[in-house]
N, C-alpha and C positions, 0 to 999 in steps of 0.2 A: 635341883638345877630346875629352871623354868623350861616350859613348852620349846620354845625356840632352839635354846641350848642343846634339849635333848634330841631335836630333831635333826640340828645339824651333826652332833655326834653319831645319830644312826647313819645318818648319810655318809660319813666318814669311814664308819666301821664297816658298812656294806660296799663301800668303794664304787658308789655310785658315779658313773662317768659324768663330768663337768667341765667347763671351760671357764677359764678367767676373762672376763672383760673388764678392760680399764676405760675410765671415762674421764673427760676433763671437765672442769666447772661449765655448767650450762649445757653441756652435750646430752643429746637426746639418746636413751636407750630404746626407746619406743615412741612411734608418732602415730597420729590419728589416721585411720583407714588403715593400718597395717594389722595383720594376724600375727600375734607374737603367743607362742603357748610355752614358753619357759617360765620357770619359777626361778627367782633370784634369791642368792643370799648375799647381802651386804656384808663384805669384809672389812672395808674402810670407807667413810665418807658418808654423804647424806643424798637422798633422792626425795624426789616428790610425784605423786600421781595426780593429774590434773586432767580437767576437762575446760573446754571453752566455748563461751556463745558469743554472740556479735558483739558484745559490751568488754567482757573481762575474762581472766581464767578464773575457775575455781578448783583449789586445792581438795583433793578428797582424801589423800592419804599422804602420810611422812614416813619416811624410814631413815635409820642409821645403823651404825655397825652393829651387827649380832641380829639384824632383822631380816624376814623374808617379805619379798614383794613380788608382786606379778600384776599384770594387767588381766584381772580375774577374768572378767567376762571373756575374753580370747580365750585364756587357759582353758575355761570350762567349755566353751561354744565352738572352738576353732573357727571363729568368723571374725572379721576386723572388728577393730574395736575404736570408740571415739576417744579413748585415753591417750594421754602423753604420759612418758616415763622421763624424767630429766633429772641430771644429778646438778645440786646445789653446791657440792664441793667436789674435788677430784675425788673419784670413786674407785673401788675394785670390787666386783661382783662376782660371784660364782654362778655361772648358768646352768640349769638342769634341765634337759629336754621334758618334754610331758611324758613320752614313750617311757624313758628311763627311770623318770621318777615315779609313773604309776607303776611300772614293775617292781620296784624298791618297795611302793606301798602294799603292793599283793604278795611279797615274798615273805611277810611275818606278821603274826597277830599283832606284835609290839607297835610296827610301824603304822597297821592299820588302826589301831586304836588311838596312836598317837596324833595321826592325821585328824580324826574323829574328834578328838579333843579339841585340837587347833582350830577346828571350822567351828564347832560351838564357841569358843571364845571369841573367834572372829565375828561371828553373828551377833554375839552379845554385846561386843565393844561396839559394831556399826549400830545396833539398835538405840544404845544408851546415846551415841552420838546423833542419832537422828530426834531421839527425844528432846536432847540439849538444844540442839539447832531451833526446833518445832517450838519449844514451850519456853526455855529457859532466858534470861536476859543476857545481855553480852557479860555483866560481871559473873552471873553464875557460870557461864560456858565456859569463862576464864579461868575461874575457881578451879572448876571440876577437872579440867585439861590439866592444870597445874597440879592437882593431886594425883591425877592418874599417871601423869606422863611428865616430871620435872625434868628430865634429861632433854626433853623437845625444847625447853627454853635455852638450854647450853648449846646445842647442835643446830638448830635449824634458824636461819633468819625471821625477825620478826613480821616481814611482809608476806610470808608463806605462811606463818602460823595465823595472823590475823585472816587472811583467806580461808584456811581450814575452818577457823570458828565463826566466820560469816560475818565479820566486821570490818571497820576501816582499819588502817595500819594506826591512825590517830586515835581510835576510839581505846585500840590495844594498849598505846602507848599512856594513854591516861589511865587505864585500869592498872597498868603495871606501877605508876607513879604515886597511886593513892594507897 
């Protein structure tokens, strides 16, 4: 059982309070400038986390059923975030309040250890992604994300994958066709 499945199972067993949030396609779960200290489990659908500058949107995280997602900066700091979280397809998510989630994490050594393992994995993934974006060619970035997350290409529209990989949709299309 992978880390995400283990966490979901522990949350269920511990009966951590949560609410179900239903989102329509393109609806926002979180917008820029808001504080959001929830952590979300995606039950169905797909979401993206992005920021925007004066020219374009930059996708920084993608999630689909079985994943957890959050405005991590706001979750950690309790401060407003520049991040948006948007449904790419109709979604259902379980929302856990930070206070309930932290109480759960502190309730057992198993939960604490699992959270630590998940954070280590998240940091590792983020480092790998940053290295790819800074040092690898578009072709290598595409191949590496395809290897790491083949499901991504079945669940997420190509224009958001291209944004995530920091390339144009046309470049991604050429790479996929070659």
